[in-house]
C-alpha positions in Angstrom: 0.0 0.0 0.0 1.1 3.6 -0.6 1.8 6.4 1.8 -0.6 6.9 4.7 -3.3 9.6 4.1 -5.0 10.8 7.2 -7.4 13.6 8.4 -4.6 15.7 9.7 -2.8 15.6 6.3 -5.5 18.1 5.1 -3.9 21.5 5.8 -6.1 24.7 5.8 -4.6 27.9 4.3 -9.5 30.5 4.0 -14.3 30.9 1.7 -15.4 30.3 -1.8 -17.3 33.5 -2.6 -14.1 35.0 -4.1 -13.9 32.1 -6.6 -17.5 32.9 -7.8 -16.7 36.6 -8.1 -13.3 36.1 -9.8 -13.5 32.7 -11.5 -10.9 33.6 -14.1 -8.2 33.8 -11.4 -8.8 30.1 -10.7 -9.8 28.5 -14.0 -8.5 30.9 -16.6 -11.9 31.9 -18.1 -15.7 31.2 -18.0 -15.8 29.9 -21.6 -15.8 26.2 -22.5 -12.1 25.9 -21.5 -12.9 27.1 -18.0 -15.8 24.7 -17.7 -13.6 21.9 -18.9 -11.2 22.9 -16.1 -13.8 22.0 -13.5 -13.5 18.4 -14.7 -9.7 18.3 -14.6 -9.5 19.7 -11.1 -11.4 16.6 -9.9 -9.9 14.2 -12.4 -6.3 15.3 -11.5 -7.0 14.4 -7.9 -7.9 10.9 -9.0 -4.7 10.9 -11.1 -2.8 11.8 -8.0 -4.1 8.6 -6.4 -2.6 6.8 -9.4 0.7 8.6 -9.0 0.9 7.6 -5.4 0.2 4.0 -6.3 -3.2 3.8 -4.7 -5.6 3.7 -7.8 -5.7 1.8 -11.0 -9.0 2.8 -12.5 -10.9 6.0 -13.1 -14.3 6.5 -14.7 -15.6 9.8 -16.2 -19.3 10.0 -17.1 -20.9 12.7 -19.1 -24.6 12.7 -18.1 -27.5 13.9 -20.2 -28.1 16.9 -18.0 -24.5 18.1 -18.7 -23.3 17.0 -15.2 -20.1 15.1 -14.8 -19.2 12.1 -12.6 -15.6 11.3 -11.8 -15.0 8.0 -9.9 -11.7 6.4 -8.8 -10.7 3.3 -6.8 -8.1 5.2 -4.7 -7.9 5.4 -0.9 -10.9 7.7 -0.5 -10.7 11.2 1.1 -10.3 10.9 4.9 -13.7 10.9 6.5 -12.9 12.0 10.1 -13.1 15.4 11.7 -10.6 18.0 10.7 -9.1 19.6 13.8 -8.5 23.0 12.2 -12.0 23.6 10.7 -14.0 21.4 13.2 -16.0 20.0 10.3 -15.4 16.7 8.4 -12.3 16.5 6.3 -14.5 15.9 3.2 -16.5 19.1 3.9 -13.2 20.9 4.5 -11.8 19.7 1.2 -14.8 20.8 -0.8 -15.8 24.1 0.9 -12.6 25.7 2.2 -10.3 27.3 -0.4 -6.7 26.2 -0.1 -7.4 23.2 2.0 -5.7 20.1 0.6 -3.5 17.1 1.0 -0.5 18.4 -0.9 0.7 21.3 1.2 3.1 19.0 3.0 4.9 15.9 1.8 3.1 13.3 3.9 0.1 12.2 1.8 1.6 12.9 -1.7 5.2 13.0 -2.8 4.3 14.3 -6.2 1.0 15.5 -7.5 -0.6 17.3 -10.5 -3.8 18.6 -8.8 -3.9 20.4 -5.5 -6.4 18.2 -3.8 -8.8 20.6 -2.0 -7.8 23.6 -4.0 -9.3 22.1 -7.2 -12.2 20.4 -5.4 -13.3 23.6 -3.7 -13.0 25.6 -6.9 -15.1 23.1 -8.8 -17.6 23.2 -6.0 -17.6 27.0 -5.9 -18.5 27.1 -9.6 -21.1 24.4 -9.6 -24.9 24.6 -9.2 -24.6 21.5 -7.1 -22.0 18.9 -6.2 -22.3 15.5 -4.4 -19.4 13.5 -3.1 -19.4 9.9 -2.1 -16.4 8.4 -0.2 -15.7 4.7 0.4 -13.2 4.2 3.1 -12.6 2.3 6.3 -15.5 0.0 5.4 -18.0 2.9 5.2 -19.8 4.7 2.5 -20.1 8.4 3.3 -21.9 11.1 1.4 -22.0 15.0 1.4 -24.0 17.4 -0.7 -23.5 21.0 -1.7 -25.5 23.6 -3.7 -25.1 27.1 -5.1 -21.4 27.3 -5.1 -20.4 25.2 -2.1 -23.1 25.7 0.5 -23.4 22.6 2.6 -26.9 21.1 2.5 -25.9 17.7 3.8 -22.7 17.5 5.9 -20.8 14.3 5.4 -22.7 11.3 6.8 -22.4 7.6 6.7 -25.0 6.0 4.4 -23.8 2.4 4.1 -21.0 -0.2 4.3 -18.6 -1.5 1.7 -15.3 -3.4 1.3 -14.2 -1.1 -1.5 -12.3 2.2 -1.4 -12.5 5.3 -3.6 -14.1 8.6 -4.3 -17.0 9.6 -6.5 -17.7 13.3 -7.3 -20.8 14.3 -9.2 -21.3 18.0 -10.1 -23.2 20.3 -12.5 -21.4 23.5 -13.7 -23.4 26.6 -12.8 -25.1 27.8 -16.0 -25.3 31.3 -14.6 -21.4 31.4 -14.6 -20.9 29.4 -17.8 -23.8 30.9 -19.7 -25.5 27.6 -20.5 -22.4 26.0 -22.2 -22.6 22.3 -23.1 -19.6 20.0 -22.7 -17.8 18.8 -25.8 -17.4 15.0 -25.4 -14.5 14.9 -28.0 -12.4 17.3 -25.8 -13.1 15.2 -22.7 -12.2 12.0 -24.6 -8.9 13.4 -25.9 -7.8 14.5 -22.5 -8.7 11.1 -21.0 -6.8 9.3 -23.8 -3.8 11.5 -23.2 -3.8 10.6 -19.4 -4.0 6.9 -20.2 -0.9 7.2 -22.3 1.0 8.9 -19.4 0.4 6.0 -17.0 1.0 2.4 -18.2 -1.7 0.0 -17.3 -4.0 2.6 -15.9 -7.6 2.0 -17.1 -9.7 5.0 -17.7 -13.4 4.6 -18.7 -15.3 7.3 -20.5 -19.1 7.0 -20.6 -21.2 9.4 -22.7 -24.8 9.0 -21.8 -25.9 11.3 -24.6 -24.7 8.7 -27.2 -24.8 5.6 -25.0 -21.1 5.0 -25.7 -18.5 3.5 -23.3 -14.9 3.7 -24.2 -11.9 2.2 -22.4 -8.5 3.7 -22.6 -5.4 1.7 -21.5 -1.8 1.8 -22.6 0.8 -0.9 -22.3 3.8 1.1 -23.5 2.9 4.6 -22.3 4.2 7.7 -24.0 5.9 5.6 -26.7 2.5 4.5 -27.8 1.3 8.1 -27.6 4.0 9.1 -30.2 2.9 6.3 -32.5 -0.7 7.4 -32.1 0.1 11.0 -33.1 2.2 9.9 -36.0 -0.5 7.7 -37.6 -0.6 8.4 -41.3 3.0 9.7 -41.4 6.1 7.9 -42.6 8.5 7.4 -39.7 12.2 7.6 -40.1 12.9 5.2 -37.2 11.3 3.3 -34.3 10.2 5.4 -31.3 13.1 6.4 -29.1 12.3 6.1 -25.4 14.1 6.8 -22.2 13.0 6.7 -18.6 15.0 7.4 -15.4 15.2 9.4 -12.2 17.5 12.3 -11.4 17.5 14.4 -8.3 14.2 13.0 -7.2 12.6 13.9 -10.5 11.2 11.1 -12.7 11.8 11.7 -16.4 10.2 10.0 -19.4 10.9 11.1 -23.0 9.7 9.5 -26.3 10.4 10.9 -29.7 10.2 10.0 -33.4 11.1 11.8 -36.6 8.9 11.5 -39.7 9.2 12.6 -43.3 6.7 15.4 -42.6 7.4 19.1 -42.1 5.5 19.6 -38.8 6.9 19.8 -35.3 4.9 18.7 -32.3 6.4 18.7 -28.8 4.0 18.1 -25.9 5.2 18.3 -22.3 3.7 17.3 -18.9 4.5 17.9 -15.3 2.9 15.5 -12.8 0.4 14.5 -15.5 -0.7 18.2 -16.2 -0.1 19.4 -19.7 2.3 22.4 -19.7 0.9 24.2 -22.8 3.5 26.9 -22.5 6.4 24.6 -21.9 8.9 25.6 -19.2 12.2 24.4 -17.8 11.7 20.7 -18.8 10.8 21.5 -22.4 13.5 24.2 -22.8 16.1 21.7 -21.6 14.9 19.0 -23.9 15.2 21.3 -27.0 18.7 22.5 -26.1 20.0 18.9 -25.4 18.4 17.5 -28.6 20.0 20.2 -30.8 23.4 19.7 -29.2 23.3 15.9 -29.4 22.4 16.0 -33.1 25.1 18.5 -33.8 27.7 16.4 -32.0 26.8 13.2 -34.1 26.6 15.2 -37.3 30.1 16.6 -36.7 31.5 13.2 -35.6 30.3 11.5 -38.8 31.3 14.5 -40.9 27.7 15.0 -42.2 28.3 18.6 -41.1 31.5 19.9 -42.7 34.0 22.2 -41.0 32.8 25.1 -43.1 29.2 24.5 -42.0 27.5 26.2 -39.1 25.9 24.1 -36.5 22.2 23.2 -37.0 19.9 25.8 -35.6 17.1 24.6 -33.3 14.4 24.9 -36.0 16.5 22.7 -38.3 16.2 19.7 -35.9 12.5 20.2 -35.1 11.1 19.6 -38.5 9.3 16.3 -38.6 9.8 15.7 -34.8 7.1 14.3 -32.5 8.2 14.3 -28.9 6.5 13.7 -25.6 8.2 14.9 -22.4 6.8 13.9 -19.0 8.3 14.7 -15.6 7.1 13.9 -12.1 8.4 16.4 -9.6 8.2 16.2 -5.8 5.6 18.5 -4.4 8.2 20.4 -2.3 10.0 21.7 -5.3 7.5 22.0 -8.1 6.7 25.5 -9.3 4.0 26.4 -11.9 2.8 29.6 -13.4 -0.6 30.2 -11.8 -3.4 27.8 -10.8 -3.9 26.7 -14.4 -0.4 25.3 -14.4 0.5 26.0 -18.0 4.2 26.5 -17.5 6.7 24.7 -15.3 9.3 26.9 -13.6 11.1 24.3 -11.5 14.8 24.8 -12.3 15.8 21.3 -11.1 13.8 19.9 -14.0 16.2 21.4 -16.5 19.1 19.5 -14.9 17.1 16.3 -14.6 16.2 16.3 -18.3 19.8 16.9 -19.3 21.0 14.1 -17.0 18.5 11.5 -18.2 18.2 12.4 -21.9 21.4 13.9 -23.3 24.0 11.1 -23.1 21.4 8.4 -23.5 20.2 9.9 -26.8 23.8 10.2 -28.1 24.4 6.6 -27.2 21.2 5.5 -29.0 22.3 7.5 -32.1 25.7 5.9 -32.1 24.1 2.4 -31.8 21.6 3.1 -34.5 23.6 4.8 -37.2 21.2 4.0 -40.0 18.4 5.8 -38.2 20.6 8.6 -37.1 21.7 9.3 -40.7 18.1 9.7 -41.6 17.5 12.2 -38.8 20.6 14.2 -39.7 19.7 14.2 -43.4 16.3 15.4 -42.4 17.9 18.3 -40.5 20.2 19.0 -43.5 17.1 19.2 -45.7 15.4 21.5 -43.2 18.5 23.7 -43.1 18.6 23.9 -46.9 14.9 24.8 -47.0 15.5 27.5 -44.4 18.3 29.0 -46.5 16.2 28.8 -49.6 13.3 30.4 -47.8 15.5 33.2 -46.6 16.6 33.8 -50.2 13.0 33.8 -51.2 12.1 36.3 -48.5 15.0 38.5 -49.7 13.6 38.3 -53.2 10.3 39.4 -51.9 11.9 42.4 -50.1 13.6 43.2 -53.4 10.1 43.1 -55.1 8.9 45.5 -52.4 11.6 47.9 -53.2 10.6 47.9 -56.9 6.9 48.3 -55.9 6.0 45.2 -57.8 4.8 43.3 -54.7 3.1 46.4 -53.4 1.4 46.6 -56.7 0.1 43.0 -56.3 -1.0 43.7 -52.7 -2.6 47.1 -53.4 -4.6 45.6 -56.4 -6.1 43.1 -53.9 -6.2 44.7 -50.5 -8.7 47.4 -49.5 -6.9 48.7 -46.4 -8.4 50.0 -43.1 -7.9 53.8 -42.6 -6.8 53.4 -39.0 -3.3 52.6 -37.9 -4.6 51.4 -34.5 -3.7 47.8 -35.2 -5.2 46.6 -31.9 -8.7 47.4 -33.2 -8.2 46.6 -36.9 -9.6 43.6 -38.7 -8.6 41.8 -41.9 -11.4 39.9 -43.8 -10.1 37.1 -46.1 -13.1 36.9 -48.5 -13.9 34.2 -51.0 -14.0 35.6 -54.5 -13.9 39.0 -56.1 -17.7 39.4 -56.2 -18.1 38.9 -52.5 -15.0 41.0 -51.9 -16.7 43.8 -53.7 -19.8 43.5 -51.5 -17.7 43.3 -48.4 -15.9 46.6 -49.4 -19.3 48.3 -49.4 -20.4 46.7 -46.1 -17.2 47.2 -44.1 -16.4 49.8 -41.5 -13.8 51.8 -43.5 -12.0 52.9 -40.3 -10.8 49.6 -39.0 -11.9 46.8 -41.4 -9.7 45.8 -44.3 -10.8 43.5 -47.2 -8.6 41.0 -49.0 -10.5 39.0 -51.8 -9.0 35.6 -52.6 -9.4 34.2 -56.1 -10.2 30.5 -55.7 -8.6 28.0 -53.5 -5.1 28.6 -52.1 -2.3 26.0 -52.3 -2.5 23.1 -49.9 0.5 23.8 -47.7 0.5 20.3 -46.2 1.6 18.9 -49.6 3.8 21.8 -50.7 7.4 22.7 -50.0 8.3 26.1 -48.5 9.7 27.4 -51.8 6.4 26.5 -53.6 4.6 28.3 -50.8 6.6 31.5 -51.3 6.0 31.4 -55.0 2.2 31.4 -54.5 0.8 34.9 -55.1 -2.2 34.5 -52.8 -0.1 33.2 -49.9 2.5 35.9 -50.3 -0.2 38.5 -50.3 -1.7 37.1 -47.0 1.8 37.0 -45.4 2.5 40.6 -46.5 -0.9 41.9 -45.3 -0.5 40.3 -41.9 3.0 41.7 -41.5 4.3 39.0 -39.1 6.4 36.9 -41.4 6.2 33.1 -41.1 7.9 30.1 -39.4 11.1 30.8 -37.5 11.0 34.5 -38.6 7.4 35.0 -37.3 7.1 38.2 -35.1 3.8 38.7 -33.3 4.7 42.3 -32.5 4.5 43.1 -36.3 0.9 41.9 -36.6 -1.2 44.6 -38.3 -4.7 43.3 -37.3 -6.2 42.1 -34.0 -8.6 39.8 -35.9 -8.0 37.9 -39.1 -11.5 36.8 -40.2 -12.0 34.1 -42.8 -15.3 34.8 -44.6 -16.4 32.2 -47.2 -19.7 30.9 -48.6 -21.7 28.5 -46.5 -21.1 25.6 -48.9 -18.6 22.8 -49.6 -16.2 25.0 -51.5 -16.3 27.6 -48.8 -15.6 25.0 -46.2 -12.6 23.7 -48.2 -11.2 27.2 -48.5 -11.5 27.6 -44.7 -9.6 24.4 -44.2 -6.9 25.4 -46.6 -6.4 28.7 -44.9 -6.5 27.2 -41.4 -3.9 24.6 -42.5 -1.7 27.5 -43.7 -2.0 29.4 -40.5 -1.5 26.3 -38.4 1.7 25.2 -40.2 3.4 28.6 -40.7 1.8 31.2 -38.4 0.6 29.0 -35.5 0.9 31.8 -32.8 -1.9 33.6 -34.5 -4.2 30.7 -33.7 -2.6 30.0 -30.2 -3.1 33.7 -29.2 -6.6 34.0 -30.5 -6.3 36.2 -33.7 -7.9 33.9 -36.2 -11.7 33.8 -36.6 -14.3 32.4 -39.0 -17.2 34.6 -40.0 -20.7 33.1 -39.7 -23.0 34.3 -42.5 -26.6 33.2 -42.0 -28.0 30.3 -43.9 -31.5 31.7 -44.3 -33.7 34.7 -44.3 -37.1 33.9 -42.8 -40.0 36.1 -43.6 -43.4 35.9 -41.8 -46.0 36.2 -44.6 -48.6 37.8 -42.3 -46.5 40.3 -40.3 -43.9 40.8 -43.0 -41.3 40.7 -40.2 -38.1 39.0 -41.2 -35.1 37.5 -39.4 -31.9 35.7 -40.2 -31.3 32.0 -39.3 -28.0 30.4 -38.8 -28.9 26.7 -38.3 -31.5 24.1 -39.4 -32.8 23.5 -35.9 -33.8 27.1 -35.4 -35.3 27.1 -38.9 -37.5 24.1 -38.1 -38.5 25.7 -34.9 -39.7 28.9 -36.7 -41.5 26.8 -39.3 -43.4 25.0 -36.6 -44.6 28.3 -35.1 -45.5 30.1 -38.3 -48.4 29.2 -40.6 -47.3 31.2 -43.6 -43.7 32.1 -44.4 -41.1 32.4 -47.1 -37.5 31.4 -46.9 -34.5 32.7 -48.8 -31.5 30.3 -48.7 -28.1 32.1 -48.9 -25.7 29.8 -50.8 -23.1 32.4 -51.2 -22.0 35.7 -49.8 -22.7 37.3 -53.2 -26.4 36.6 -52.7 -26.6 39.2 -49.9 -26.5 42.9 -50.6 -24.0 45.1 -48.7 -26.5 46.1 -46.0 -27.4 42.5 -45.3 -23.8 41.3 -45.2 -22.9 44.2 -42.8 -25.8 43.4 -40.5 -25.4 39.7 -40.4 -21.6 39.1 -40.8 -19.5 42.1 -40.4 -21.0 44.6 -37.9 -19.4 44.0 -34.5 -22.8 44.7 -32.8 -24.7 41.9 -34.5 -22.4 39.4 -36.2 -21.3 36.0 -35.0 -17.7 34.8 -35.1 -16.0 31.6 -34.2 -12.6 32.0 -32.6 -10.2 29.3 -33.8 -8.2 27.7 -31.1 -6.0 24.7 -30.5 -7.4 22.8 -27.5 -5.4 19.7 -28.0 -2.1 19.8 -30.0 -2.0 16.1 -30.6 -5.6 16.0 -31.9 -5.0 19.1 -34.1 -1.8 17.4 -35.6 -3.7 14.2 -36.3 -6.6 16.0 -37.9 -4.4 18.1 -40.2 -2.4 15.1 -41.3 -5.6 13.0 -41.8 -7.5 15.6 -43.8 -4.8 17.5 -45.6 -2.0 14.9 -46.0 -1.1 12.5 -48.8 -2.8 9.3 -47.4 -6.2 9.2 -49.1 -7.2 6.0 -47.4 -6.9 7.5 -43.9 -8.8 10.6 -45.1 -11.6 8.4 -46.5 -11.8 6.4 -43.3 -12.2 9.6 -41.3 -14.9 10.9 -43.6 -16.8 7.6 -43.6 -16.8 7.6 -39.8 -17.5 11.3 -39.1 -19.6 12.7 -42.0 -23.2 12.1 -42.8 -24.2 12.7 -46.4 -27.7 13.9 -46.5 -29.4 15.1 -49.7 -30.8 18.6 -49.5 -34.0 19.2 -51.4 -34.8 22.6 -52.7 
């Protein structure tokens, strides 16, 4: 059995009202990401039981009422009286902010959640929460409502020979504005956690679809890398190392493919560190140095050559970095734990990875030569791209490029870039209507002629020879890839505005693939949007009142409530006049936009590869499994 976990291990550091007043301080936001965070605060506590060696199975259930159940077979939260709060330890954990079992090193040596901090935050932002604990042969239950108010203090309700904790909660719709959980996001996070812990069984039940999925991994993060690289051509088997240094457990798995993308995902105590940190920085530096050493040793880099730059060795790389850091030394950036600050992690990564990876390369020269040749190809492409950019600058100086740009772009009058918007519009006709509909002060229009190049299948030099792509890059002002500079961005919002049809969707995908591959920070920092033109105009034949409709469900609802009506179907932006386009799609006061974000890097990478890559069979399988083809009658 693992470390003892007692009532006195729960330390109290103060009420929950502040959480409800300032939720962003605790969960980052009150959008879907913040609501997801409520799950992971509870889920991570169950994972902490796994880390401590006391749990082997977790079940997450998405109920039809949008509530969530998280169940584990761990030790169960202590059920006695907490001597500091004079209430039960369970009630303390769920109603007192900063009460948890990880403020000393007795109950948990390393942990991702802060058991008590996360539980109380989830309770504070829930309409109701029920917790059931199985421990010491007893089944105990407590209930809370309206942000953590106790309506049933912990009480014994039965007996059992099992142990564990069950938490059932409903996010408060007043705080989260009636948002509905996305089962795909939940499933991907669960899958990710299963990869991080070998032989951990995680069950996901979706009662909305009557689906039950079991996630288990025999080989851990090595299997995770293989999973991400489905559909790609690998240059070598997955490299894997696991060891401990200075009390920090380190796991690293990596594999190079023939592709151009780079995906590095890092974790600290099972929590994804989206912004990296000391462990990820150390990995990148050690990887670059190790490859340079072998390239020099085997004279694949000549004396006259400069060392590979970091971007040269990242192309085609998929890597997973996982560290488990003792609670006494772990340092995160904020409660959302997006960045690891622990300096000891830097040394631990170096100690575990650097020499081991060099040894692996020396023992696997065939694979190493492929990796180095990939870096050489990346270096040559970088040099060629630099020359192409210099050629573009030369065109600027002769006003040729500015002539191309000015013939397409209708600029905003304002130089206040923080409030300016760039609309990428499908076709010259719609572009002309958009020019009439725009706010001239801060909205710019760039019409696109047809479909841009699929960058997933193109080389960088082909990309930089494409007039439409060059115009977009020039208009944005940031540059691309390693030379991308966010501070040079000329627009706060870059809005993709296409027809609501198959061709329009394809253009959206091509543009998003381009931004994802070459200007990813624009997506990561929330600057890319998709405009939502309405599908229909609905006119009441009796009252002559009209309204715009964005989806089929709303249209059917309006049909059922109206005896006589007419419907205009907008199949293209060009079918709307300027006043209609302004009112429905461009006016900040009335339009609807979708902000493009990357919730899961591994999922995004797989989707781009599946849908935009060379393997038609994988793409066909995804379409068969995910798309319903329904005939639309006029």
